[in-house]
TORLO-756268 format. One line per 5 residues: number of its first residue (from 1); their letters; for each residue x, y, z of C-alpha. Coordinates in steps of 0.1 Angstrom, whole numbers, plus 2048, in hexadecimal, padded with zeros to 3 digits. Each point is the difference from the previous one (the first is absolute). Last residue first. Example, Ala and Ser with C-alpha at 12.3 -4.5 7.8 and 13.67 -1.06 7.14 Angstrom:
residues 2
2 = SA = 889 7F5 847 ~ 7F2 7DE 807
***
This chain:
residues 694
694 = EKIFS = 40D 63C C9D ~ 7F2 7FE 824 ~ 7DB 802 7FE ~ 7E9 810 81B ~ 7E6 7F5 819
689 = LTQNI = 7F0 811 81D ~ 7F1 7F4 821 ~ 7EF 812 81D ~ 7F7 7F8 824 ~ 816 7E4 809
684 = HRSST = 7FF 7F5 825 ~ 813 7E0 7FF ~ 824 80D 7FC ~ 7F6 81E 815 ~ 7F0 822 7FC
679 = GLFIT = 7FA 7FE 7DA ~ 80B 807 7DC ~ 807 7E2 7EA ~ 812 806 7DF ~ 7FD 7E4 7E7
674 = YQGTN = 819 7F8 7E4 ~ 7FB 7F5 7DC ~ 81C 7F6 7E9 ~ 826 805 7FB ~ 817 7EF 818
669 = TKWSH = 818 811 816 ~ 821 7EF 808 ~ 81B 806 81B ~ 81F 7EB 7FC ~ 80E 7DD 804
664 = TQDDW = 7F8 7F8 7DC ~ 7EF 7DF 80A ~ 7F7 809 824 ~ 7ED 81E 7F4 ~ 7F9 818 81D
659 = FALDK = 7DE 812 7FC ~ 7F8 821 7F1 ~ 7E0 814 801 ~ 80C 81C 816 ~ 81D 805 7EA
654 = STIIF = 7E8 808 7E4 ~ 7F7 820 813 ~ 7E2 809 814 ~ 7FC 824 80C ~ 7E6 803 81E
649 = ELIRN = 7E9 81E 804 ~ 7E9 807 81C ~ 7E3 818 7FD ~ 7F5 80C 822 ~ 7DE 802 812
644 = EGPKL = 7F3 812 81E ~ 7DD 7F7 80E ~ 80D 7FA 823 ~ 825 80B 802 ~ 81A 7EC 7ED
639 = SVKEF = 822 7EF 808 ~ 811 7EF 7E3 ~ 818 7E2 801 ~ 80C 7F6 7DD ~ 808 7DF 7F2
634 = RKLEK = 811 7F3 7E0 ~ 80B 7DD 7F1 ~ 7EF 7E7 815 ~ 7FF 7DF 7ED ~ 7E1 7EC 7F5
629 = EPRLV = 7F5 7DC 7F9 ~ 824 7F8 802 ~ 813 7F4 7E2 ~ 806 7DC 7F2 ~ 812 804 7DF
624 = SPQNE = 7F6 80C 7DD ~ 7E6 817 80F ~ 7DD 806 7F2 ~ 7EF 81B 815 ~ 820 810 80F
619 = KIYLQ = 7F4 80E 821 ~ 807 822 811 ~ 7F7 80D 822 ~ 7FA 824 80B ~ 7F9 808 825
614 = VVEAG = 7EE 81E 80E ~ 809 803 825 ~ 7E5 814 812 ~ 803 81B 81A ~ 7E4 80F 816
609 = ECKGT = 7EC 81F 809 ~ 7DD 7F9 80D ~ 7DB 7FA 7F2 ~ 806 7E8 7E3 ~ 801 803 7DA
604 = NTLTV = 826 80A 800 ~ 805 800 7D9 ~ 81C 7F0 7EC ~ 801 808 7DC ~ 814 7EA 7E7
599 = SCKIT = 81C 806 7E8 ~ 816 7E7 7EC ~ 81B 811 7EC ~ 810 7E9 7E6 ~ 825 801 7F7
594 = QKDNM = 810 7FE 7DE ~ 822 7F5 7F4 ~ 7FB 7DA 806 ~ 7DD 801 7F1 ~ 7DE 80B 80C
589 = KNSSL = 7DC 7FE 7F6 ~ 7DE 809 810 ~ 80B 823 805 ~ 7FE 81B 81B ~ 7EE 7E6 815
584 = RPKTL = 7E1 807 814 ~ 7EF 7F8 822 ~ 7E2 815 808 ~ 7F9 7F4 823 ~ 811 7F3 820
579 = AFTTY = 7E9 805 81E ~ 80A 804 824 ~ 7F0 7FB 823 ~ 808 80D 822 ~ 80A 7EF 821
574 = SLGYG = 81B 7ED 7EC ~ 807 7DD 7F8 ~ 820 7ED 7F6 ~ 80A 7E8 7E3 ~ 81F 803 7EB
569 = FPYLP = 806 7DA 801 ~ 7E1 7ED 808 ~ 7F0 7F6 820 ~ 7F4 7DC 809 ~ 80E 7F5 7DD
564 = EIKKT = 7EA 7EF 7E7 ~ 816 7EA 7E9 ~ 7FA 804 7DB ~ 824 7F2 7F7 ~ 808 821 7EE
559 = DYWRY = 7F2 817 81A ~ 80E 7ED 81E ~ 822 7FC 7F1 ~ 805 823 7F2 ~ 7F1 80C 821
554 = GVLVD = 81F 7F3 812 ~ 81B 7F1 7E9 ~ 7F8 7F0 7DF ~ 822 808 7F0 ~ 80E 7DD 805
549 = EKYNV = 7E7 7EC 816 ~ 81A 7E5 803 ~ 818 816 814 ~ 812 7E1 80C ~ 80F 803 823
544 = DYVNI = 81B 7E6 801 ~ 80F 7F2 821 ~ 823 803 80E ~ 803 7E6 81C ~ 7FB 80D 823
539 = LHENK = 81D 7FC 819 ~ 80C 823 7FA ~ 7DE 80D 80D ~ 806 7F2 822 ~ 7E5 816 810
534 = LENYL = 7E7 81B 7F4 ~ 7E5 804 819 ~ 7DA 7FC 7FA ~ 802 7E4 7E7 ~ 7EC 7F6 7E2
529 = SAGQP = 7FD 7DC 7F4 ~ 813 7EB 7E7 ~ 7F3 7DF 7F3 ~ 806 808 7DB ~ 814 821 7FE
524 = LYGWA = 7EA 81E 803 ~ 7F4 811 7E1 ~ 7E0 7EC 7FE ~ 7E8 81D 7FA ~ 813 81C 7F0
519 = PSDKF = 7E6 80B 7E7 ~ 7E9 803 81F ~ 7DF 7F0 800 ~ 80B 7E6 819 ~ 806 81C 818
514 = SREIT = 7DB 805 802 ~ 7E9 81D 7FB ~ 81C 815 7F0 ~ 809 823 809 ~ 80F 810 7E2
509 = MPLKG = 81C 81A 802 ~ 806 825 800 ~ 7DE 804 811 ~ 7F2 823 7FD ~ 801 81B 81A
504 = SPNVK = 7E7 81D 7FE ~ 7EF 802 821 ~ 7EF 823 808 ~ 810 810 81E ~ 7EC 811 81B
499 = GIIID = 7E7 7E4 7FA ~ 801 7F2 824 ~ 810 7DF 7F6 ~ 817 811 7E8 ~ 80D 818 81B
494 = TLAEF = 804 7E1 817 ~ 816 7F0 7E4 ~ 816 81F 7FE ~ 806 801 825 ~ 806 7DA 800
489 = GSQGG = 81B 804 7E5 ~ 813 81C 811 ~ 81D 7EA 80D ~ 800 7EA 7E2 ~ 7E1 7F4 7ED
484 = YWGYI = 807 7DB 7FD ~ 7E4 7F5 7E9 ~ 7DF 812 808 ~ 7EA 7EA 7EB ~ 7DD 80B 80C
479 = LAALQ = 7E2 7E8 7FE ~ 7DD 80B 807 ~ 7DF 7EE 80C ~ 812 7E0 801 ~ 7ED 7DF 7FE
474 = ENWAS = 80B 7FA 7DA ~ 824 803 808 ~ 7FF 7E5 81D ~ 80C 7E0 7F0 ~ 80F 80F 7E0
469 = MDIAS = 819 816 813 ~ 820 7ED 7F8 ~ 81C 81A 802 ~ 80E 817 7E6 ~ 820 813 806
464 = GTNII = 813 815 819 ~ 7E6 800 81C ~ 7E9 814 816 ~ 7DC 7F8 7F9 ~ 7E5 815 80E
459 = AITNP = 7DF 7EE 803 ~ 7DF 813 805 ~ 7E6 7EB 812 ~ 7DD 80A 7FC ~ 7F1 7DE 7FC
454 = NNKTI = 80B 7F6 824 ~ 803 7DC 80D ~ 80C 7ED 7E2 ~ 81A 81C 7F7 ~ 80F 7FF 823
449 = YRMFS = 803 7D9 802 ~ 80B 7FD 7DD ~ 81D 818 804 ~ 809 7F1 822 ~ 802 7DD 7F0
444 = EDERP = 817 80E 7E5 ~ 817 80F 819 ~ 802 7E0 815 ~ 807 7EB 7E1 ~ 81B 817 7F4
439 = LAFPR = 7F5 813 7E0 ~ 7FF 7EE 7E0 ~ 818 80D 7E5 ~ 81D 7F3 814 ~ 81E 818 806
434 = EVAEK = 820 7F6 7EF ~ 81F 805 814 ~ 821 813 7FA ~ 7F1 823 806 ~ 7E2 803 816
429 = DRTGM = 7DB 807 7FE ~ 7EE 806 821 ~ 7DC 7F9 7F5 ~ 7DD 80E 802 ~ 7E4 80A 816
424 = SLLVV = 7ED 81E 80C ~ 7DB 7FA 805 ~ 7EB 81E 805 ~ 7DD 7F5 80C ~ 7E2 816 7FC
419 = DAEKI = 7E0 804 814 ~ 80F 7EA 81B ~ 7E7 7E9 813 ~ 807 7E3 7EA ~ 825 7FF 807
414 = EAVTP = 7FC 804 826 ~ 7E7 7E4 801 ~ 817 7E9 7EC ~ 81B 807 819 ~ 81C 818 7F7
409 = KEIYY = 825 7F5 802 ~ 816 81F 800 ~ 7E5 819 807 ~ 805 824 7F5 ~ 7E8 81D 801
404 = VTRGF = 7F7 81A 7E6 ~ 7E2 816 80C ~ 818 80C 81B ~ 80E 81B 7E9 ~ 7FA 7FD 7DB
399 = VKQLA = 81A 817 7F2 ~ 81E 7FB 816 ~ 7F2 7DE 80B ~ 807 7F4 7DC ~ 824 80B 7FE
394 = DILSV = 808 7F4 822 ~ 7F0 7DE 7F9 ~ 812 7FD 7E0 ~ 821 807 80E ~ 814 820 7F8
389 = NNYGI = 826 7FF 7FB ~ 811 821 807 ~ 820 7EF 7F7 ~ 80A 7E5 7E6 ~ 808 7DC 805
384 = VEAAG = 80C 7F9 7DC ~ 803 7DC 7F5 ~ 80C 7FC 7DC ~ 81D 7E8 809 ~ 7E9 7E8 811
379 = YGRPI = 7DC 806 80B ~ 7E1 810 7F1 ~ 7EB 816 816 ~ 7DF 802 813 ~ 801 819 81D
374 = EYVFK = 7F4 7ED 81F ~ 7E5 80F 817 ~ 7E2 7F5 7E9 ~ 811 7E9 7E9 ~ 7F5 7DC 80A
369 = GTLLI = 7DB 805 802 ~ 7E4 814 812 ~ 7EF 820 800 ~ 7DB 802 809 ~ 7ED 81F 7F5
364 = KRNKT = 7E1 807 814 ~ 7EC 81D 7F3 ~ 7FB 826 806 ~ 805 811 7DE ~ 81A 81C 800
359 = PDLPL = 81B 7EA 7F0 ~ 7EB 7F9 7E2 ~ 80C 7E0 7F1 ~ 809 800 7DB ~ 7FA 7E5 7F8
354 = IENRN = 7E1 7EB 804 ~ 7F8 808 7DB ~ 7E7 7E4 7FD ~ 81E 7E8 7FE ~ 821 810 7FD
349 = KLLVV = 81A 7E9 7F3 ~ 824 802 7F3 ~ 80A 822 80E ~ 826 802 7F9 ~ 818 815 814
344 = GEEAV = 81A 810 7E8 ~ 7F3 823 7FE ~ 7FD 807 826 ~ 81F 7EC 806 ~ 815 814 7E8
339 = RRATQ = 7F2 820 80F ~ 80B 7F5 822 ~ 823 7F7 7F5 ~ 803 822 7EF ~ 7F4 812 81F
334 = EHEPY = 819 7ED 816 ~ 81B 80A 7E7 ~ 7F6 824 803 ~ 803 7FE 826 ~ 822 7F1 7FB
329 = KSLLT = 80D 81D 7EB ~ 814 810 81C ~ 818 7E2 7FF ~ 80A 80B 7DD ~ 816 81C 80E
324 = TDYKP = 816 7E3 80D ~ 810 7FA 7DE ~ 819 7E6 809 ~ 81D 7F1 7EC ~ 80D 822 7F4
319 = RSYFG = 807 7FE 7D9 ~ 81D 7F5 7EC ~ 804 7DA 803 ~ 7DA 7F8 7FD ~ 7FC 818 7E3
314 = MAVCT = 7E8 7EA 7EE ~ 816 7FC 7E1 ~ 81F 7F9 817 ~ 7ED 7E5 814 ~ 7F3 7F0 7E1
309 = ALTPR = 822 801 7EE ~ 811 7F0 81E ~ 7E8 7E3 800 ~ 801 7FD 7DB ~ 826 7FE 800
304 = IMDDL = 803 7E6 81C ~ 7F7 7E0 7EE ~ 814 809 7E0 ~ 81E 809 815 ~ 7FD 7DF 813
299 = DKETI = 7FF 7EC 7DF ~ 81D 817 7F4 ~ 814 7F5 81F ~ 7FC 7DD 7F3 ~ 7EC 7E2 80D
294 = KKEHY = 80A 7DB 802 ~ 824 80A 801 ~ 805 7ED 822 ~ 80C 822 80E ~ 7DF 810 7F3
289 = LDLVS = 7E9 7E4 80D ~ 812 801 823 ~ 7FD 826 800 ~ 7DA 7FF 7FB ~ 7FE 7E7 81D
284 = VGFNY = 7F8 7DA 7FF ~ 7EB 7EB 815 ~ 7E2 816 7F5 ~ 7FD 80D 824 ~ 7E4 819 800
279 = SGPME = 807 822 810 ~ 7FE 817 7E1 ~ 7DC 80B 805 ~ 7FE 800 7E3 ~ 813 7F9 7E1
274 = LNQGS = 806 820 7EC ~ 806 804 7DB ~ 7EF 7E1 7F0 ~ 809 7FD 7DA ~ 803 7DA 805
269 = KIVKE = 826 7FD 801 ~ 804 80A 825 ~ 7E0 7EE 80B ~ 80B 7E0 7ED ~ 823 801 813
264 = LDWVS = 7ED 805 821 ~ 7E8 7E2 7FC ~ 7E3 801 819 ~ 7EB 81E 7FA ~ 7E1 80C 814
259 = NWDSM = 80E 80B 821 ~ 7F0 822 7FF ~ 7F2 808 7DE ~ 81C 806 7E6 ~ 80A 822 7F4
254 = VLWKF = 7FF 811 7DD ~ 80D 824 7FD ~ 7FB 813 7E0 ~ 7FD 7FB 7DB ~ 7DF 7EF 7FA
249 = GLKER = 7F8 7FC 7DA ~ 7E2 7E9 805 ~ 80B 7E6 7E7 ~ 825 803 804 ~ 805 808 825
244 = LIKKI = 7E2 7F1 811 ~ 7F8 7E3 7E8 ~ 823 7F4 7F2 ~ 818 80C 81A ~ 7ED 7FC 820
239 = VYSSQ = 7E7 7E4 7FA ~ 815 7ED 7E6 ~ 821 806 814 ~ 7EE 7EF 81F ~ 811 805 822
234 = GAWEG = 7E4 814 811 ~ 7E5 7EE 7EC ~ 809 7DE 80D ~ 804 7E8 7E3 ~ 7E8 7E4 7F5
229 = DIQNY = 7E9 813 7E8 ~ 7FE 81D 817 ~ 808 7F9 823 ~ 7F1 812 81D ~ 80E 819 818
224 = STMVS = 7FB 81F 7EB ~ 818 81A 7F0 ~ 800 823 80D ~ 801 81D 7E8 ~ 810 823 803
219 = MAGAD = 7FE 823 7F2 ~ 7DD 801 7F5 ~ 7FC 819 7E3 ~ 7DB 7FF 7F6 ~ 809 7E9 7E4
214 = IGAKF = 80F 7E8 818 ~ 7E1 801 815 ~ 7EA 7FB 7E2 ~ 815 7E3 7F4 ~ 7FE 7F0 822
209 = GPLYI = 7DB 803 7FF ~ 7FE 7F2 7DD ~ 816 7E2 809 ~ 7E7 7E6 80F ~ 7E1 801 7EB
204 = ENMAR = 805 806 7DB ~ 825 7F9 7FC ~ 804 7E3 81A ~ 7DE 7F2 7F6 ~ 80B 7FF 7DB
199 = EGIIS = 821 7EF 808 ~ 7F1 7E5 816 ~ 808 801 825 ~ 80F 7E2 813 ~ 806 80F 823
194 = NSRKR = 818 7E9 815 ~ 7F8 801 825 ~ 819 7F7 81B ~ 809 823 80C ~ 7DB 807 801
189 = YFETN = 7F7 7E5 817 ~ 7DC 80A 7FC ~ 803 826 7FB ~ 7F1 7FE 7DC ~ 800 819 7E4
184 = NGYFH = 825 806 7FD ~ 801 7FE 7D9 ~ 81A 81D 7FD ~ 812 815 80A ~ 7F3 808 822
179 = KLCAA = 801 81E 804 ~ 805 822 7F1 ~ 818 815 814 ~ 7F8 825 802 ~ 81D 819 807
174 = TGTSQ = 7FA 81C 818 ~ 807 823 7F1 ~ 7DE 80D 809 ~ 7F2 7FF 7DC ~ 80C 7DC 803
169 = LGTVY = 7E2 7F6 815 ~ 7E7 812 7EA ~ 80C 7F3 7DF ~ 804 7DC 80C ~ 7DD 800 80E
164 = QSVMQ = 7F2 811 7E0 ~ 80E 7E4 7EA ~ 7F5 7E7 81B ~ 7DC 809 7FF ~ 7FC 801 7DA
159 = SVLYP = 814 7E0 7FB ~ 7EC 7ED 81B ~ 7DF 80B 7F0 ~ 80D 7F4 7DE ~ 80D 7E0 80E
154 = DEGFY = 7E0 7F6 811 ~ 800 7EA 81E ~ 807 817 81E ~ 818 81B 80B ~ 818 7EE 818
149 = EFNRA = 80A 801 825 ~ 7DE 7F2 80A ~ 805 7E2 7E9 ~ 81C 7F6 816 ~ 7EC 7E4 810
144 = CQSQR = 7FC 7EE 7DF ~ 7DF 7EC 806 ~ 7EC 814 7E8 ~ 811 7F7 7E0 ~ 811 812 7E3
139 = YINLG = 803 823 810 ~ 81C 80C 7E9 ~ 821 808 811 ~ 803 826 804 ~ 813 808 81F
134 = PGLLV = 809 824 800 ~ 817 7FF 811 ~ 821 7FB 814 ~ 804 826 806 ~ 824 80A 7F7
129 = EIGGA = 812 81E 80F ~ 7F3 7FE 823 ~ 810 81C 815 ~ 7E1 803 816 ~ 7F3 822 7F4
124 = RCEEG = 805 7F5 7DC ~ 7ED 7E0 806 ~ 7E3 813 810 ~ 800 816 7E1 ~ 7FE 7E1 7EA
119 = IAKAY = 7E2 7F3 813 ~ 7EE 821 7F9 ~ 80A 7FE 7DC ~ 7F3 7DC 7FD ~ 7DE 809 80D
114 = QYSLE = 7FD 81F 7EA ~ 809 7ED 7E1 ~ 7EA 7E3 808 ~ 7E4 81A 805 ~ 805 80E 7DE
109 = PSFTS = 7FE 7DC 7F2 ~ 7DE 7FD 80E ~ 7EE 7DE 7FD ~ 7FA 803 824 ~ 801 7DB 805
104 = ALLIP = 825 800 7F7 ~ 806 813 81F ~ 7EE 7E7 813 ~ 816 7E5 7EF ~ 81E 816 80A
99 = SPFAT = 7F7 7FD 826 ~ 7F4 821 811 ~ 81D 816 80D ~ 810 7FB 821 ~ 813 820 804
94 = SRELQ = 823 7FE 810 ~ 80D 806 822 ~ 821 807 811 ~ 812 7FF 7E0 ~ 822 7EE 802
89 = KVVNP = 822 811 803 ~ 815 7EB 7EA ~ 821 7EB 803 ~ 7FC 800 826 ~ 7E8 7E2 800
84 = NPLNN = 81C 7E8 7F6 ~ 7F1 7DD 7FD ~ 7DF 811 7F6 ~ 7E1 7F1 811 ~ 7EC 820 80A
79 = RINVG = 7F7 806 7DC ~ 7E3 81B 7FC ~ 7EA 7F2 7E5 ~ 7FA 81E 7EB ~ 7DF 802 7EE
74 = QTADS = 7E9 7EC 7EA ~ 817 7F4 7E5 ~ 81D 7F6 817 ~ 81A 7FB 80E ~ 823 811 804
69 = LYVPL = 820 802 7ED ~ 81C 817 80F ~ 81E 80A 7EB ~ 823 802 80E ~ 814 81C 7F2
64 = IGKEE = 819 7FC 7E2 ~ 816 81E 7FE ~ 821 7EE 804 ~ 805 807 825 ~ 7DC 7F7 805
59 = FGKIF = 804 7DC 7F4 ~ 7DB 7F5 801 ~ 7EF 7DE 800 ~ 7DC 7FF 7F4 ~ 7EA 7FD 81F
54 = FKNYG = 7E3 7EC 80E ~ 810 7E3 813 ~ 81F 813 80C ~ 810 7FC 7DD ~ 7F3 7F0 7E1
49 = RVMLA = 817 7EF 7E7 ~ 80F 80B 7E0 ~ 812 81D 812 ~ 814 7EA 817 ~ 813 7EE 7E2
44 = KEEIT = 806 822 7F1 ~ 810 80B 820 ~ 818 7E2 7FF ~ 808 805 7DC ~ 80A 824 808
39 = LKKLL = 7EA 81D 7F7 ~ 80A 821 7F3 ~ 7FC 7F6 7DC ~ 7DB 7F7 806 ~ 7F8 824 80A
34 = EDAKK = 80C 80E 7DF ~ 7EB 7E4 7EF ~ 7E2 80B 814 ~ 805 824 7F5 ~ 7FF 7F5 7DB
29 = YAEST = 7E1 7EB 808 ~ 7EF 81F 80F ~ 809 816 7E2 ~ 7F2 7E5 7E7 ~ 7E0 7FE 815
24 = EMVQQ = 7F9 825 805 ~ 804 80E 822 ~ 7E9 80D 81C ~ 7E6 7E4 7FC ~ 7E0 802 814
19 = AYLGI = 7FD 826 7FE ~ 7FB 802 7DA ~ 7E5 7E5 801 ~ 7EF 810 81D ~ 800 822 7EE
14 = CNVLM = 7F0 7EF 7E2 ~ 7E6 7F0 816 ~ 7F8 821 811 ~ 7FA 80F 7DD ~ 7EA 7E3 7F5
9 = FILLF = 7EC 805 820 ~ 7FD 825 7FA ~ 7F5 7FB 7DC ~ 7E7 7E5 80A ~ 7F1 818 81A
4 = LKKM = 7FE 81C 7E6 ~ 7EE 7E9 7E8 ~ 7E7 7F5 81B ~ 7F9 825 808
***
């Protein structure tokens, strides 16, 4: 049955790959050249810059239609702020999917495909040709308030999820836009930050996700706000031509992030194709530069050609703009969103198996906290309002009835008389700001107040990254990381609370005990403090962000430095139990031409059906350079009934052992002994095996 599913899944992916690009690359560029010949120099000057805030300029009489670009990774942000709203017929509603970091917590590439496919269908219904996502910047530190838009700290996990996201989205004929390329790992005055990333870290940590998306066929890439080694990414020939084009082999549309470049001449000559949104006053126009002979018509042709080729290859100029038949699929999209939430919510603590709660039992369940009536979400370009939103209190009272009651500010007596307290707290993460690791003082005090007065407190944390939980984590009876669950998130969470759904989410990042433990500690400029609203960014001096931890990002840092996290990468509990047994290797030796098959048996040893994520990590025992204690190389999520077992097989290649050699500027695999770790988190290792690389 499993082989049949995999065969069907591969077939679907192949169909998606065919559907995403309707014309071969060489033919698309040939057609682009034909269209270029029809354009005047004035029209070319208009095509290199954005139009109507979220459009690529069109000249319909010449067969070039306007193309709509819309945010974002977790669903369609319906734009009500277009200068000319008549250019497109906007969707009346769009599904608010769970945040991408919750999607990453599912550890399910198959769900990533379905999630993105559903979003792509809504794009097609709304005349959106390019979705400005997926966002895939690495989770380097907890205070980045856009972490909710991304897929976590591990490049292998990010790559697996992004690859299927791109394939699923583009199977609908909607182009994916990988963002933000690259090194945009802080939102603190992001336009004034200069990322200084070593060659090895760039190749091992920050580029793999983009490479995976490009290899999956992504048709556009967005450059980032930050500088790379002293030049803004969106106008850097090194970033666009050297890294993106030459190194990663990207052939299609490159666009700037909105208002992220400052020198128009550099932009035109950098390999950039589309400066967005096209309204910034550079002090000089494209035609000024042309007439002053600072740029040539060939420069403009080179800039426009990939834009036209992308639109031609995707069929944007030859198909109907809207596919309204897809509006009937919204109920399916809601189900997909709910399933993602069910599999991505992470149960971190469950003392004395307080969960699940039996809804038929008569007891007092006090509900309090910030997110009871409000739907938690991330803000900025990625915000999606959704429809059919269900609040936490409505979801809970639907199954518990009056045994669940809400008090905004309960007294000590009211807290103590409750049999169980459900405490729903969290953060409102927002683009362009950093969100402190510590909760606001009032929220932190409230957490301590509740947990101090009732030992049966179940905390529900709604956020986009890690927060400081050290002061009250031990007092909790249970802890659920609910992330931003989208419009159906609280219904999924309620099903987990009552045991209708068995939790199976895993952390895609590490939750540290203190931000001082983070590899990024000290990244802010000396004397700087965080802000709540972005103001006067242009007055801030450019500051360096030194990625001094190199490749030791996330669990690589905590494991190698022997720092105990609060909760490790890959961790998450279930209502059942599992055992990993009988590990074996097909051989204890391998070379560059051979592979090794690692097999292990997973058994559900508990009393209910559940899913576990088996994680395979590899370590080089005597490395020639500093290497992490372990690195994730394979994972598989498996659902089993009580007593059921399954043999999992993982194929290891010499490529999985490689590191980037700064001396030779290439991948290198050392000979010697390596260790395979099999477990259910980076810190919960059940089996180890060793082999020799010859």
